[in-house]
C-alpha atoms as a printed R data frame, in Angstrom:
    type eleno elety resid chain resno        x       y       z
1   ATOM     1    CA   MET     A     1 -118.908  91.397  -2.849
2   ATOM     2    CA   THR     A     2 -122.248  92.571  -1.692
3   ATOM     3    CA   SER     A     3 -123.360  96.175  -1.794
4   ATOM     4    CA   VAL     A     4 -122.123  98.093   1.174
5   ATOM     5    CA   SER     A     5 -124.743  99.610   3.448
6   ATOM     6    CA   VAL     A     6 -124.216 103.331   3.723
7   ATOM     7    CA   ARG     A     7 -125.185 105.371   6.713
8   ATOM     8    CA   ILE     A     8 -126.788 108.572   5.498
9   ATOM     9    CA   ARG     A     9 -124.844 111.429   6.927
10  ATOM    10    CA   ALA     A    10 -127.260 113.669   5.097
11  ATOM    11    CA   GLY     A    11 -130.014 111.816   6.900
12  ATOM    12    CA   LYS     A    12 -129.617 114.227   9.760
13  ATOM    13    CA   TRP     A    13 -132.079 116.283   7.777
14  ATOM    14    CA   LEU     A    14 -134.702 113.546   7.815
15  ATOM    15    CA   SER     A    15 -137.331 113.840  10.524
16  ATOM    16    CA   ALA     A    16 -140.751 112.535  11.383
17  ATOM    17    CA   ALA     A    17 -142.062 116.070  11.346
18  ATOM    18    CA   ALA     A    18 -140.860 116.634   7.806
19  ATOM    19    CA   LEU     A    19 -142.444 113.386   6.696
20  ATOM    20    CA   ALA     A    20 -145.721 114.334   8.318
21  ATOM    21    CA   VAL     A    21 -145.712 117.598   6.401
22  ATOM    22    CA   ALA     A    22 -145.080 115.707   3.177
23  ATOM    23    CA   LEU     A    23 -147.912 113.295   3.843
24  ATOM    24    CA   SER     A    24 -150.314 116.131   4.561
25  ATOM    25    CA   GLY     A    25 -149.844 117.578   1.116
26  ATOM    26    CA   CYS     A    26 -146.492 119.298   1.576
27  ATOM    27    CA   GLY     A    27 -147.491 122.089   3.847
28  ATOM    28    CA   ASN     A    28 -148.756 125.074   1.942
29  ATOM    29    CA   GLY     A    29 -149.454 122.992  -1.164
30  ATOM    30    CA   GLY     A    30 -153.048 122.529  -0.096
31  ATOM    31    CA   GLY     A    31 -155.267 119.485  -0.289
32  ATOM    32    CA   ALA     A    32 -154.234 118.568  -3.829
33  ATOM    33    CA   GLY     A    33 -150.541 118.301  -3.051
34  ATOM    34    CA   PHE     A    34 -148.129 115.650  -4.293
35  ATOM    35    CA   PHE     A    35 -150.346 112.777  -3.245
36  ATOM    36    CA   SER     A    36 -153.540 113.590  -5.084
37  ATOM    37    CA   ASN     A    37 -154.475 112.588  -8.608
38  ATOM    38    CA   GLU     A    38 -154.496 116.221  -9.646
39  ATOM    39    CA   GLU     A    39 -151.473 117.208 -11.711
40  ATOM    40    CA   ILE     A    40 -149.874 120.377 -10.387
41  ATOM    41    CA   PRO     A    41 -146.672 121.776 -11.921
42  ATOM    42    CA   LEU     A    42 -143.643 121.060  -9.774
43  ATOM    43    CA   GLU     A    43 -142.625 124.705 -10.090
44  ATOM    44    CA   THR     A    44 -145.526 125.668  -7.827
45  ATOM    45    CA   TYR     A    45 -143.949 123.920  -4.832
46  ATOM    46    CA   THR     A    46 -141.311 125.355  -2.542
47  ATOM    47    CA   PRO     A    47 -137.826 123.815  -2.260
48  ATOM    48    CA   LEU     A    48 -138.752 122.471   1.172
49  ATOM    49    CA   GLN     A    49 -141.877 120.779  -0.151
50  ATOM    50    CA   ILE     A    50 -139.945 119.094  -2.959
51  ATOM    51    CA   PHE     A    51 -137.196 118.086  -0.545
52  ATOM    52    CA   GLU     A    52 -139.764 116.513   1.768
53  ATOM    53    CA   ARG     A    53 -141.183 114.554  -1.147
54  ATOM    54    CA   GLY     A    54 -137.703 113.220  -1.872
55  ATOM    55    CA   GLU     A    55 -137.390 112.152   1.773
56  ATOM    56    CA   PHE     A    56 -140.752 110.433   1.573
57  ATOM    57    CA   GLU     A    57 -139.704 108.467  -1.518
58  ATOM    58    CA   LEU     A    58 -136.604 107.289   0.327
59  ATOM    59    CA   GLU     A    59 -138.765 106.203   3.257
60  ATOM    60    CA   ARG     A    60 -140.860 104.016   0.990
61  ATOM    61    CA   ARG     A    61 -137.759 102.643  -0.709
62  ATOM    62    CA   ARG     A    62 -138.115 104.303  -4.069
63  ATOM    63    CA   PRO     A    63 -134.657 105.851  -4.397
64  ATOM    64    CA   ASP     A    64 -135.013 106.478  -8.130
65  ATOM    65    CA   ASP     A    65 -137.994 108.749  -7.481
66  ATOM    66    CA   ALA     A    66 -136.193 110.355  -4.547
67  ATOM    67    CA   ALA     A    67 -133.211 111.172  -6.778
68  ATOM    68    CA   PHE     A    68 -135.564 112.811  -9.254
69  ATOM    69    CA   TYR     A    69 -137.109 115.124  -6.666
70  ATOM    70    CA   PHE     A    70 -133.781 116.064  -5.101
71  ATOM    71    CA   GLY     A    71 -132.496 116.815  -8.590
72  ATOM    72    CA   GLU     A    72 -135.469 119.059  -9.288
73  ATOM    73    CA   ILE     A    73 -134.470 121.290  -6.373
74  ATOM    74    CA   GLU     A    74 -131.059 121.766  -7.970
75  ATOM    75    CA   ARG     A    75 -132.742 122.557 -11.287
76  ATOM    76    CA   LEU     A    76 -135.570 124.806 -10.088
77  ATOM    77    CA   TYR     A    77 -133.931 126.441  -7.069
78  ATOM    78    CA   PRO     A    78 -130.141 126.296  -7.611
79  ATOM    79    CA   TYR     A    79 -129.498 129.196  -5.216
80  ATOM    80    CA   SER     A    80 -131.791 128.065  -2.416
81  ATOM    81    CA   ASP     A    81 -130.509 126.950   0.976
82  ATOM    82    CA   LEU     A    82 -131.733 123.425   0.255
83  ATOM    83    CA   ALA     A    83 -129.895 123.037  -3.074
84  ATOM    84    CA   LYS     A    84 -126.712 121.888  -1.361
85  ATOM    85    CA   ARG     A    85 -128.532 119.405   0.857
86  ATOM    86    CA   ALA     A    86 -130.534 118.108  -2.074
87  ATOM    87    CA   LEU     A    87 -127.388 117.436  -4.091
88  ATOM    88    CA   ILE     A    88 -125.792 115.174  -1.489
89  ATOM    89    CA   MET     A    89 -129.134 113.442  -0.974
90  ATOM    90    CA   GLN     A    90 -129.427 112.918  -4.707
91  ATOM    91    CA   ALA     A    91 -125.998 111.260  -4.755
92  ATOM    92    CA   TYR     A    92 -127.083 109.006  -1.901
93  ATOM    93    CA   SER     A    93 -130.407 108.165  -3.563
94  ATOM    94    CA   TYR     A    94 -128.717 107.174  -6.796
95  ATOM    95    CA   HIS     A    95 -126.337 104.979  -4.841
96  ATOM    96    CA   GLN     A    96 -129.237 103.280  -3.073
97  ATOM    97    CA   ASP     A    97 -130.763 102.643  -6.518
98  ATOM    98    CA   ARG     A    98 -127.409 101.163  -7.661
99  ATOM    99    CA   ASP     A    99 -127.217 103.823 -10.335
100 ATOM   100    CA   TYR     A   100 -123.523 104.228  -9.644
101 ATOM   101    CA   GLU     A   101 -122.686 106.428 -12.615
102 ATOM   102    CA   ASN     A   102 -125.223 109.083 -11.648
103 ATOM   103    CA   SER     A   103 -124.260 108.746  -7.980
104 ATOM   104    CA   ARG     A   104 -120.649 109.540  -8.907
105 ATOM   105    CA   SER     A   105 -121.765 112.474 -11.018
106 ATOM   106    CA   ALA     A   106 -123.842 114.017  -8.224
107 ATOM   107    CA   ALA     A   107 -121.139 113.381  -5.602
108 ATOM   108    CA   GLN     A   108 -118.485 114.944  -7.826
109 ATOM   109    CA   ARG     A   109 -120.643 118.015  -8.397
110 ATOM   110    CA   PHE     A   110 -120.996 118.414  -4.639
111 ATOM   111    CA   ILE     A   111 -117.213 118.207  -4.208
112 ATOM   112    CA   ASP     A   112 -116.677 120.708  -7.023
113 ATOM   113    CA   PHE     A   113 -119.269 123.182  -5.755
114 ATOM   114    CA   TYR     A   114 -118.748 122.792  -2.005
115 ATOM   115    CA   PRO     A   115 -115.172 121.559  -1.428
116 ATOM   116    CA   ASP     A   116 -114.987 123.024   2.095
117 ATOM   117    CA   ASP     A   117 -118.374 121.837   3.267
118 ATOM   118    CA   ASP     A   118 -118.624 119.413   6.192
119 ATOM   119    CA   ASP     A   119 -120.229 116.866   3.894
120 ATOM   120    CA   ALA     A   120 -117.491 116.977   1.257
121 ATOM   121    CA   ALA     A   121 -115.871 113.972   2.961
122 ATOM   122    CA   TYR     A   122 -119.131 112.048   2.692
123 ATOM   123    CA   ALA     A   123 -119.464 113.002  -0.985
124 ATOM   124    CA   GLN     A   124 -115.941 111.706  -1.644
125 ATOM   125    CA   TYR     A   125 -116.783 108.525   0.261
126 ATOM   126    CA   LEU     A   126 -119.950 108.028  -1.807
127 ATOM   127    CA   LEU     A   127 -117.916 108.504  -4.954
128 ATOM   128    CA   ALA     A   128 -115.490 105.810  -3.823
129 ATOM   129    CA   LEU     A   129 -118.334 103.463  -2.890
130 ATOM   130    CA   SER     A   130 -119.812 103.844  -6.375
131 ATOM   131    CA   TYR     A   131 -116.734 101.974  -7.611
132 ATOM   132    CA   TYR     A   132 -116.184  99.726  -4.617
133 ATOM   133    CA   ASP     A   133 -119.711  98.310  -4.559
134 ATOM   134    CA   GLN     A   134 -119.257  96.962  -8.076
135 ATOM   135    CA   ILE     A   135 -116.258  94.797  -7.117
136 ATOM   136    CA   ASP     A   136 -118.215  91.585  -6.826
137 ATOM   137    CA   ASP     A   137 -116.334  89.085  -8.940
138 ATOM   138    CA   VAL     A   138 -112.622  88.321  -9.175
139 ATOM   139    CA   GLY     A   139 -113.176  87.164 -12.731
140 ATOM   140    CA   ARG     A   140 -114.332  90.573 -13.943
141 ATOM   141    CA   ASP     A   141 -112.138  93.275 -15.387
142 ATOM   142    CA   GLN     A   142 -110.373  94.975 -12.504
143 ATOM   143    CA   GLY     A   143 -110.521  98.545 -13.798
144 ATOM   144    CA   LEU     A   144 -113.222  99.312 -11.234
145 ATOM   145    CA   THR     A   145 -110.968  97.983  -8.489
146 ATOM   146    CA   PHE     A   146 -108.193 100.382  -9.461
147 ATOM   147    CA   GLN     A   147 -110.659 103.277  -9.528
148 ATOM   148    CA   ALA     A   148 -112.019 102.265  -6.130
149 ATOM   149    CA   LEU     A   149 -108.490 102.222  -4.706
150 ATOM   150    CA   GLN     A   150 -107.758 105.688  -6.077
151 ATOM   151    CA   SER     A   151 -111.019 107.130  -4.745
152 ATOM   152    CA   LEU     A   152 -110.654 105.504  -1.330
153 ATOM   153    CA   ARG     A   153 -107.116 106.845  -1.093
154 ATOM   154    CA   GLN     A   154 -108.487 110.352  -1.664
155 ATOM   155    CA   VAL     A   155 -110.870 109.952   1.267
156 ATOM   156    CA   ILE     A   156 -108.011 108.747   3.462
157 ATOM   157    CA   GLU     A   157 -105.584 111.482   2.410
158 ATOM   158    CA   ARG     A   158 -107.968 114.442   2.121
159 ATOM   159    CA   TYR     A   159 -110.136 113.695   5.141
160 ATOM   160    CA   PRO     A   160 -107.970 111.672   7.567
161 ATOM   161    CA   ASP     A   161 -109.928 112.885  10.592
162 ATOM   162    CA   SER     A   162 -113.359 112.219   9.148
163 ATOM   163    CA   GLU     A   163 -115.592 109.372  10.249
164 ATOM   164    CA   TYR     A   164 -115.187 107.837   6.784
165 ATOM   165    CA   ALA     A   165 -111.400 107.486   6.863
166 ATOM   166    CA   LYS     A   166 -111.352 104.310   8.949
167 ATOM   167    CA   SER     A   167 -113.970 102.617   6.786
168 ATOM   168    CA   SER     A   168 -112.067 103.685   3.671
169 ATOM   169    CA   ILE     A   169 -108.858 102.119   4.998
170 ATOM   170    CA   LEU     A   170 -110.631  98.802   5.559
171 ATOM   171    CA   LYS     A   171 -112.189  98.879   2.115
172 ATOM   172    CA   PHE     A   172 -108.867  99.880   0.565
173 ATOM   173    CA   ASP     A   173 -107.245  96.789   2.066
174 ATOM   174    CA   LEU     A   174 -110.047  94.569   0.777
175 ATOM   175    CA   ALA     A   175 -109.844  96.044  -2.713
176 ATOM   176    CA   PHE     A   176 -106.066  95.623  -2.676
177 ATOM   177    CA   ASP     A   177 -106.534  91.979  -1.704
178 ATOM   178    CA   HIS     A   178 -109.019  91.658  -4.549
179 ATOM   179    CA   LEU     A   179 -106.400  92.729  -7.090
180 ATOM   180    CA   ALA     A   180 -103.978  90.152  -5.715
181 ATOM   181    CA   GLY     A   181 -106.729  87.554  -6.074
182 ATOM   182    CA   LYS     A   182 -107.026  88.413  -9.743
183 ATOM   183    CA   GLU     A   183 -103.285  87.881 -10.261
184 ATOM   184    CA   MET     A   184 -103.531  84.541  -8.471
185 ATOM   185    CA   GLU     A   185 -106.454  83.438 -10.612
186 ATOM   186    CA   ILE     A   186 -104.540  84.116 -13.826
187 ATOM   187    CA   GLY     A   187 -101.382  82.539 -12.417
188 ATOM   188    CA   ARG     A   188 -103.223  79.342 -11.528
189 ATOM   189    CA   TYR     A   189 -104.707  79.245 -15.015
190 ATOM   190    CA   TYR     A   190 -101.255  79.338 -16.591
191 ATOM   191    CA   LEU     A   191  -99.803  76.892 -14.078
192 ATOM   192    CA   LYS     A   192 -102.536  74.336 -14.732
193 ATOM   193    CA   ARG     A   193 -101.779  74.519 -18.444
194 ATOM   194    CA   GLU     A   194  -98.036  74.241 -17.806
195 ATOM   195    CA   HIS     A   195  -97.285  77.743 -19.049
196 ATOM   196    CA   TYR     A   196  -94.758  78.110 -16.272
197 ATOM   197    CA   PRO     A   197  -92.993  81.390 -17.203
198 ATOM   198    CA   ALA     A   198  -96.363  83.180 -17.539
199 ATOM   199    CA   ALA     A   199  -97.526  81.723 -14.238
200 ATOM   200    CA   ILE     A   200  -94.309  82.783 -12.495
201 ATOM   201    CA   ASN     A   201  -94.754  86.351 -13.706
202 ATOM   202    CA   ARG     A   202  -98.190  86.529 -12.062
203 ATOM   203    CA   PHE     A   203  -97.099  84.995  -8.773
204 ATOM   204    CA   ARG     A   204  -94.073  87.282  -8.693
205 ATOM   205    CA   VAL     A   205  -96.372  90.318  -8.905
206 ATOM   206    CA   VAL     A   206  -98.225  89.087  -5.805
207 ATOM   207    CA   VAL     A   207  -94.991  88.518  -3.861
208 ATOM   208    CA   GLU     A   208  -93.439  91.850  -4.829
209 ATOM   209    CA   ASP     A   209  -96.434  94.185  -5.067
210 ATOM   210    CA   PHE     A   210  -99.139  92.577  -2.914
211 ATOM   211    CA   GLN     A   211  -97.080  91.051  -0.108
212 ATOM   212    CA   THR     A   212  -99.404  92.373   2.605
213 ATOM   213    CA   THR     A   213 -102.430  90.514   1.227
214 ATOM   214    CA   THR     A   214 -103.793  87.103   2.142
215 ATOM   215    CA   HIS     A   215 -102.505  85.583  -1.112
216 ATOM   216    CA   THR     A   216  -98.752  85.806  -0.484
217 ATOM   217    CA   ALA     A   217  -98.310  82.357   1.064
218 ATOM   218    CA   GLU     A   218 -100.048  80.604  -1.794
219 ATOM   219    CA   ALA     A   219  -98.123  82.665  -4.357
220 ATOM   220    CA   LEU     A   220  -94.827  81.488  -2.839
221 ATOM   221    CA   HIS     A   221  -95.979  77.867  -2.888
222 ATOM   222    CA   ARG     A   222  -97.032  78.177  -6.533
223 ATOM   223    CA   LEU     A   223  -93.585  79.564  -7.309
224 ATOM   224    CA   VAL     A   224  -92.049  76.472  -5.733
225 ATOM   225    CA   GLU     A   225  -94.263  74.332  -7.980
226 ATOM   226    CA   ALA     A   226  -93.504  76.294 -11.143
227 ATOM   227    CA   TYR     A   227  -89.749  76.558 -10.613
228 ATOM   228    CA   LEU     A   228  -89.436  72.861  -9.775
229 ATOM   229    CA   SER     A   229  -91.333  72.052 -12.970
230 ATOM   230    CA   LEU     A   230  -88.757  74.093 -14.923
231 ATOM   231    CA   GLY     A   231  -85.846  72.519 -13.066
232 ATOM   232    CA   LEU     A   232  -84.856  75.866 -11.492
233 ATOM   233    CA   THR     A   233  -84.027  74.485  -8.072
234 ATOM   234    CA   ASP     A   234  -82.297  77.577  -6.659
235 ATOM   235    CA   GLU     A   235  -85.422  79.652  -7.192
236 ATOM   236    CA   ALA     A   236  -87.698  76.911  -5.862
237 ATOM   237    CA   GLN     A   237  -85.627  76.518  -2.690
238 ATOM   238    CA   SER     A   238  -85.468  80.283  -2.159
239 ATOM   239    CA   ALA     A   239  -89.253  80.563  -2.484
240 ATOM   240    CA   GLY     A   240  -89.587  77.759   0.040
241 ATOM   241    CA   ALA     A   241  -87.225  79.534   2.427
242 ATOM   242    CA   ILE     A   242  -89.304  82.739   2.325
243 ATOM   243    CA   LEU     A   243  -92.449  80.703   2.815
244 ATOM   244    CA   GLY     A   244  -90.944  78.948   5.826
245 ATOM   245    CA   TYR     A   245  -89.696  82.187   7.351
246 ATOM   246    CA   ASN     A   246  -93.071  83.934   7.176
247 ATOM   247    CA   PHE     A   247  -95.741  81.257   6.910
248 ATOM   248    CA   GLN     A   248  -94.306  78.127   8.506
249 ATOM   249    CA   SER     A   249  -97.568  77.078  10.133
250 ATOM   250    CA   THR     A   250  -99.603  77.230   6.921
251 ATOM   251    CA   GLU     A   251 -100.694  74.442   4.637
252 ATOM   252    CA   TRP     A   252  -98.768  76.115   1.813
253 ATOM   253    CA   TYR     A   253  -95.434  75.713   3.583
254 ATOM   254    CA   LYS     A   254  -96.178  72.079   4.407
255 ATOM   255    CA   ALA     A   255  -96.999  71.409   0.761
256 ATOM   256    CA   SER     A   256  -93.857  73.180  -0.467
257 ATOM   257    CA   TYR     A   257  -91.694  71.400   2.094
258 ATOM   258    CA   ALA     A   258  -93.053  68.052   0.890
259 ATOM   259    CA   LEU     A   259  -92.358  68.963  -2.755
260 ATOM   260    CA   LEU     A   260  -88.798  70.067  -2.050
261 ATOM   261    CA   THR     A   261  -87.790  67.237   0.238
262 ATOM   262    CA   GLY     A   262  -89.437  64.771  -2.116
263 ATOM   263    CA   VAL     A   263  -86.754  65.552  -4.708
264 ATOM   264    CA   GLY     A   264  -83.901  65.765  -2.235
265 ATOM   265    CA   LEU     A   265  -83.999  69.549  -1.717
266 ATOM   266    CA   GLU     A   266  -84.739  71.811   1.253
267 ATOM   267    CA   PRO     A   267  -86.157  75.288   1.813
268 ATOM   268    CA   LYS     A   268  -82.953  77.286   1.646
269 ATOM   269    CA   VAL     A   269  -81.794  80.480  -0.026
270 ATOM   270    CA   ARG     A   270  -79.559  79.697  -2.948
271 ATOM   271    CA   GLY     A   271  -78.023  81.751  -5.740
272 ATOM   272    CA   ASN     A   272  -78.596  85.412  -6.502
273 ATOM   273    CA   ASN     A   273  -82.050  85.245  -8.043
274 ATOM   274    CA   TRP     A   274  -84.850  87.738  -7.344
275 ATOM   275    CA   LEU     A   275  -86.266  85.566  -4.551
276 ATOM   276    CA   ALA     A   276  -82.892  85.414  -2.820
277 ATOM   277    CA   GLN     A   277  -82.784  89.218  -2.955
278 ATOM   278    CA   VAL     A   278  -86.280  89.397  -1.477
279 ATOM   279    CA   TYR     A   279  -85.172  87.100   1.342
280 ATOM   280    CA   ARG     A   280  -82.145  89.266   2.167
281 ATOM   281    CA   GLN     A   281  -84.253  92.402   2.147
282 ATOM   282    CA   MET     A   282  -86.731  90.728   4.454
283 ATOM   283    CA   ILE     A   283  -84.054  89.685   6.922
284 ATOM   284    CA   GLN     A   284  -82.892  93.308   6.985
285 ATOM   285    CA   GLY     A   285  -86.394  94.426   7.835
286 ATOM   286    CA   LYS     A   286  -87.152  96.023   4.473
287 ATOM   287    CA   TRP     A   287  -89.810  93.547   3.372
288 ATOM   288    CA   LEU     A   288  -93.013  92.486   5.081
């Protein structure tokens, strides 16, 4: 999953005028300024001048340097009017630099210090993105996916009317689908090696806990395969019945139908197994 492009809410503070001031030596800094070879202690500059330097570094795509300057405002002028703005910009700069740990730290500090600020929702969103943007491989450990889900849920629940809620819902669904994909990957691994009970456990998790994802149809088909291999025909037929009820037009149902009919069976609920219970719940409108 590629890194998500973030619109800088804090970018409302960026302006051509501010950049021009920075390029001219940061206003009252004189001719030496930030852009000369002369070393001048950072403490001699105003918060605005340092902030403008951070903006300039972002403009020339050096987010690591930008994060440094925004952080210096917090260190040198913690009670200035720009300290709050600098903190959210530092979180953004770290995120742009893919320094997700420091981005989370800065975003969390903003939330802790300014929980009622208009940009608290954006800080929470940045925090969630610092996890979400690392979900790039189904084969990796999924701890980051769980953390992304938790953080995205906080954006949705705490700031439902914010402009970040809708995006968080979409990303939540994608992360949820990602977890189901991990279960499917492990299930296929076991199925290929004929470890049928272990495979069934994984596919069952998808059917019961991730039924709204894109992996449900395949999980049901794999259950048909695994149960038939174990000679558990009631379960195989029940899985086929659920598949036919919900995903009849898919390739997975066609494959399951061929497997079942090939051994003289049909997609039909039989017995009182867990799949039969799922089917009854579904018919009653309590599932899917």
